[in-house]
N, C-alpha and C positions, 0 to 999 in steps of 0.2 A: 406623420413628425409623429407620432406615437415611438417610432421605432427608436428613440431614446430614454424610454420610459425608465425600465431598468436597466441603461448600461451606467460604466459607471463615470465620474468627472473629475476631472484633474486643477481645472481653474474656479477661481472665484464666479459667483451666481449670485444673481439679486433672485430673492423668492418675491414674485408677485402673485400677490392676492386680488383676484377680482372678483368681487361680492355684490352683491346685490342691488348696495348705497354706498361703496367704495372702491378704492382701489389702496392698497398697502404693500408699502414698498422694502425688504427688509436686507443688509447685507451682513454675515457674519462672517469671523474668521476662527481659527482653532489653531492654539498655539499650545506646547505643554499642559497638553487635556484638559483644556479650559478654553470656550468659547468665548468670542469677543464680540459684540453689537457694534458694525464699524460703519452702520449707517441706518437709518429709518425714518418715513415719514409716511403719511396717510393725504386723502385727497378724498372730499366729496364728487358722487358722480350726480350729475343733472336728472331729474326724476324717468324713469323707463328708458332709463338707459340700458339696467338689464332687467326684460322680462322671462322672469320663468327662467333663470338661472342660464340664459340665452342672452348674447350678445346685440343688441336692438341697433344700437349708433355705434360704430365703428370709432367713429372720429371723436365723439363725447370722452369715450373710454381711454382713446389712446392720447386726446387731450389733458386727461386726470392723470394718466400714467408718468405725465411728459411736465407736470406742472411736481409731484412728488419727487421726482427724480430729481429734478431741477433742486427742488428745499433739503433735497437728503443729502446732497453732494456724495451720493456713492460714485467710485471709482469702478465698481464693473460694468462692462458691457453687456455679458450675455445673461442672458434670464431664464429662470426655472419656473414655468405659469403651469397650472392647475385646470380638470375638468371637474365637474362635479359626478358623484357617484353615478346617480341616474342616469347619466348621460353613456355610463360605460358597461361592457358588458366585460365580465368576467369568468372564465372558464378555466376548470383543472381539465388537462388530456391527458394520456398514457400515450407517450413516445418509445422509439426502442432508446436505449440510452448508449448503442456502438453508434449512434450518426454523428458525423460532425458537422459542425453550428451552421454551416451552408448547407447542410444536405435536409439537417431539420427544420432550417428556416423554410426552404423550397417546400419541401412536404407539409408543414402547418399551412402556407398561405395554397398552397393545392386543395387542402380540405378544408379551409375557414371556410367553408361556405354551410358545413354541415354544424357550424356552433352559430353562426351569427346572420340575424333574419333582415340583411339588407344587403343588396347589390355591393358587392366585395371591392366596384372602382370608387363606391363613397365612401370608404372607411379605409383610418387608421389602425392599424395592429403594432401590437408588440406582443413578445415572449420571453420565460425566464425560468430555466429549469428548477423544480424546486426543491432535489432529494429525488434518491431513488422510490419507486411504487409498492405498495404493500402489497399489489399484487404480484413483484418479485420477475423471473425471468427474465433479469436483463434490461426493464423497462424503470424509466423516470415519468415521473409527474412536472409536466411542464402549464404554467399557469400563461394562459393569454386574455389578452388584455384592448379590447378592440372598441373604436367610439368612431362616430361620424366625421369625416372627414371636414367637413362646414365647421360642425364645431371646435375643430380644432384651429381651422383656417380664421377664425375670427377674433379668437384668443393670441392668435401669431400675429394676425395684422396690426393688432393695437398696440399690442410693443413692438412692431417694429416703425410703428409710427411716430414714437418716441425714442428710435434709434437705438432699441434695443436690436440683441438676435435670440429670437425662442431657440435657446439650446436643448432643453426640457418639456417635453409635457407630461406631467404627475397626473396622479390621477386624488383627490382629495381624502379620500380613507386612506391611502397609503401615507402620505403628509402627517394625517391627524396621528397616524400608528407611530412615523418618525421621532414627530415631534414629543412623543407621551414618552422615548426615553427622558426626558429633560425630567418629567414631574414625578417619576418613579421614586426616586431619592426623597422626595416630600409625601410620600404619601405613610400618614400613622398605622402602625398595627402590627403585628403577623401573619403569614400566611393569607396574604392578598394577591389573591389569583388571577378573577375576571374585575376588569373594570369599566364600568361605561361613562364615556365621554360624551356631555349633550352640549353640542356647540349651537345656543340659541342665538341666528343672524337677528337681523331687521325685519327678514317675514316667513324664513325657513328654520328648521330644528332638523336637526342631524345627529341622530345617536350612533354613536360607534362601540360595539362591545369587543375589548380587550380581552383574551382568555394567555397570561403569561403573555405577555406582550405584542402577541399577534392578535391582528383583525379577523373576527369570526363573525360578526354581522355589522350591516351598516343600513339604516333607514331613514329616510327624510318625511316630514308632513310641513304641511303650511301652517307656521305659527312663528311670533317673533316679536319682536320689542317695539316694531311699528304699530300693532295692537295696545302699548301704554301710549307712546305719540297722538295717535288717533283718539284716545278716551282723556288727555288731557285736553286737546283742539276743541271736543265735542263738550266737555266740562266748563272750559273758564272760555268757551269763542277763541282761542289763540289760533292763526296760522300754521300749518306746518313748520315753517322755520322759528317762530316764535315757541313754541311748544316743544320741539325738538332740542332749542338753546338753551330751554328752562326745564327742563328733563337731567341737564346734564351740568348745570350750574345756579339750578335753586331758583326763590325767590317766588314761590308758588303758593295761596293762600292755606290758610294752617289747616285747614280739611284735606287738606293732597291727600298726606300720609294715609288717613283712613277711608276715604271716600275713591280714591283711584288707585293708588303705590300699594296699600293691602291686595285688594280685589284681583289688583294681576298678577302678585306675588303668587295670590291662590290659583291662578289660571295655571301658570308656569309648571307649581308642583301638580298640580292635573294632569297636565301635559308628559311631563317626566312622568309619571305614574303611570299616564298612559302607554308611554313609548315603551318604558318599558315592560308592561305585559303583554306586549307584540311579540315583544325577545322571548320572554319567558312561552310562551305558546307555539312559536314555531324553531323552541331547541329546547335539547335537552336540561336547560340550566331553569333554576326555579329561583336562581337569586343571584345578582351583584356582593363581591365586597366593599368597593367603594365606587363614587358618582364623582366625575368631576366638571364640575361646570365652567364651559367656555363661552365664544361670540361676545358680544356687545353687552348685549339682557343677563348676561351675570355678572356684570358691573351693579346691578341694580341691590342696594343697603339692603345686607340681612337675607338675601335669598340664601344662599346658599344653609344662611342656619335653619328657615322655616323648610327648605327641602328634606334637611338631616332632619328636622325633629317631627317630620309628616309621614318621611317613607322608613326612618329607623335605618338608614344604613349612613356610613360617616361618608361628607362630600367636603368638596371645596372647591374652589374659584382658581381657575387655574392659570399659571404664571409661569410661561419658561422659563424667565431671566431670572432667577434668584440666584444660580450661582454664577451668572454671565459678570461681565465686567462691561464696560462702557466708553464710547472712546468720545475725543473732546467734541464732536459734531452732535450728537445723539443728546436729547432732550430728558435728562432722565423721567420726568414726571411726565411727562408725555407719553414714555415709553410705559411705564407703570400704569396708568390708567388705561390706554390701549392694548395692554398684554392679554386679557384674555381673549381677546380674539383676533391675539398675531398667532395662532396654532399654524393653520394652515400656510401663513407666510413662513414662520419660522420651518417647518417639515420642509418646502422649499429651498429654502436658502440653505438648510443643512445637507442639498442634493451635490452643495462643491467636494462634502468631503465621505459619498461614500466606499 
């Protein structure tokens, strides 16, 4: 199924982002150089539907996709889905540039066991020529991406449950890189070359570092907005459902800001700083020019300001829809509030126009 990872698409695709706590469906169109959001909906997943980024309950995920699809009133029947970067092995290999595509495909698959630590019959893989290799001699650099077939099939089964066809299986890091194109024009300042995108979800934070628009580093760590939910539950004796609702809608006691929210913001700042230190220590870079906060947790009030003040790096909250028009089917307020968490869905929906 990764066989369509790098191939160009000509028909409209739904971006279907399956995260640890929800599924999000997004359909885009593109006319006269401008994107329009044609359809959008999200649906919360039952607890433990996703465990450690793997689908644990196919039917629950499929039912959530079906509900979101119905509510979105999307017209596309093909879906683009993504697997987490940690589930994918990527490797750049050198190949003879004179080979035809079918010859290169045969040779790559024949030699793939050198690069992939799983039995090849259990693996889905794809490849793309990146360009001439620095080694010369008519060699080209080829990017190889491989993932366990089971990981791909369970996501594929979930979208098929909702009567969609899984046309593309992408990698979350590639989706973030693609969606970054929509944010570049929003960055204020000169000579912005290296950008850190921190996607802070419910349970996982993913750091993606882009240099001149290309992904150069990705790292995941266990930390997310669920910690704030648990802090609210402990402090005020609420159920998880009540805590989530209170976090989103307000109505918590007066000490919430000082006793719960501010300590959580400090914890996020610490995680952002720690993620960047890991990047600096494992690369030739020792700074980034900009930080973009994405994921549901990015919507926490004043979080971007606190990160910027603590780290001294310009920081903004992701909104890939700033320059898009919306169809009448789309709830503008809902889309706006969910915008930071829709980077991957956006990158998936953009596969229609590659």
